[in-house]
C-alpha positions in Angstrom: -6.3 -16.2 -10.4 -7.0 -16.2 -6.6 -4.9 -15.1 -3.7 -5.6 -16.1 -0.2 -4.6 -15.1 3.4 -5.7 -16.5 6.7 -6.2 -14.9 10.0 -6.6 -16.5 13.4 -7.8 -14.8 16.6 -7.8 -16.2 20.1 -9.3 -14.3 23.1 -11.3 -11.2 23.6 -10.7 -8.0 21.5 -8.5 -6.2 24.0 -6.3 -9.0 25.4 -6.6 -11.4 22.5 -4.0 -12.0 19.8 -4.1 -13.0 16.3 -1.8 -14.3 13.5 -2.0 -13.6 9.8 -0.5 -15.9 7.2 -0.4 -15.1 3.5 -0.6 -17.7 0.7 3.1 -17.2 -0.2 4.0 -17.3 3.5 5.7 -13.9 3.2 3.6 -13.3 6.2 3.8 -16.5 8.3 1.8 -16.4 11.6 2.6 -12.6 11.8 1.3 -11.2 15.1 -1.6 -8.7 15.2 -3.6 -7.5 18.1 -5.6 -4.7 19.5 -2.4 -3.1 20.8 -0.7 -3.4 17.3 -3.7 -1.8 15.8 -4.4 1.0 18.2 -1.3 1.6 20.3 2.1 2.8 19.3 5.4 0.9 19.6 3.9 -2.6 19.7 5.6 -5.4 17.7 3.3 -6.8 15.0 1.1 -5.6 12.2 -2.6 -4.6 11.7 -5.1 -4.6 8.9 -4.7 -1.0 8.1 -0.9 -1.2 7.8 -1.3 -4.3 5.5 -3.8 -2.4 3.4 -1.4 0.6 3.1 1.4 -1.8 2.2 -0.7 -3.5 -0.4 -1.7 -0.2 -1.9 1.9 1.1 -2.0 3.0 -2.0 -3.8 0.2 -2.1 -6.3 0.5 1.6 -7.1 4.2 1.4 -7.5 3.9 -1.6 -9.9 1.2 0.2 -11.9 3.6 3.2 -12.3 6.4 0.8 -13.3 4.1 -0.9 -15.8 3.1 2.5 -17.4 6.8 3.6 -17.6 7.7 0.2 -19.3 4.8 0.7 -21.8 6.3 4.1 -22.6 9.6 2.4 -23.5 11.6 3.0 -20.3 14.0 0.3 -19.5 14.9 1.4 -16.0 13.5 3.4 -13.2 13.7 3.5 -9.4 10.5 4.1 -7.5 9.7 4.5 -3.8 6.2 4.9 -2.6 4.8 5.7 0.9 1.1 5.1 1.5 -0.5 6.9 4.4 -3.8 5.5 5.5 -5.9 7.9 7.6 -8.6 6.7 10.0 -11.3 8.5 11.9 -12.7 6.3 14.6 -13.4 3.0 13.0 -13.5 4.3 9.4 -10.8 4.5 6.8 -11.2 8.0 5.4 -8.3 8.3 2.8 -5.1 7.0 1.5 -2.3 9.3 0.3 0.3 7.9 -2.0 3.6 9.7 -2.2 6.1 8.5 -4.8 9.6 9.5 -5.5 11.1 8.3 -8.8 14.4 8.3 -10.6 13.1 8.2 -14.2 15.7 9.2 -16.8 14.3 11.1 -19.7 10.9 12.0 -18.2 9.7 15.4 -17.1 7.9 16.1 -13.9 4.7 16.6 -15.8 5.0 13.3 -17.6 5.7 11.5 -14.4 2.8 13.2 -12.6 0.4 12.1 -15.5 1.5 8.5 -15.2 1.1 8.5 -11.4 -2.4 10.1 -11.5 -3.5 7.3 -13.9 -2.0 4.6 -11.5 -3.7 6.3 -8.6 -7.1 5.7 -10.2 -6.4 2.4 -11.9 -4.2 0.1 -9.8 -6.2 -2.9 -8.6 -6.1 -1.8 -4.9 -7.4 1.7 -5.8 -10.2 0.2 -7.7 -11.2 -2.1 -4.8 -11.4 0.8 -2.3 -14.2 3.2 -1.8 -12.3 5.9 0.0 -10.6 9.1 -1.2 -7.3 8.3 -2.7 -4.7 11.0 -3.5 -1.1 10.9 -4.6 1.9 13.1 -5.2 4.9 12.5 -7.4 8.5 13.7 -7.2 11.5 13.0 -9.5 14.8 12.5 -7.8 18.2 13.2 -9.4 
């Protein structure tokens, strides 16, 4: 299986603009620029935000898969991925997940999320510190 995305850039780094399109076109000529990457309140995306979104999605699906493997028919999971940068280096990603998981203890949920933290495909692809925390909601 292969997945693709395309990026276009026109202009210099500070005033130029780009567009990102994913294979599925969920992103379709989505704006990205120096301003969307390094300044607040600019409309558009940036590579780090996309990486955080991909990691949140992959991690959440890995947790769901593990819960399904344990015989759980239903769960509600919500993950926030926080990517931290220093200068031009990604230093870490922190995954915070809140789950409504009937019949599971906090310890069981934590064990599943720690496994997903290490083993989801995006975690395996990255060479940065990745941490997570898990919370069960009522």
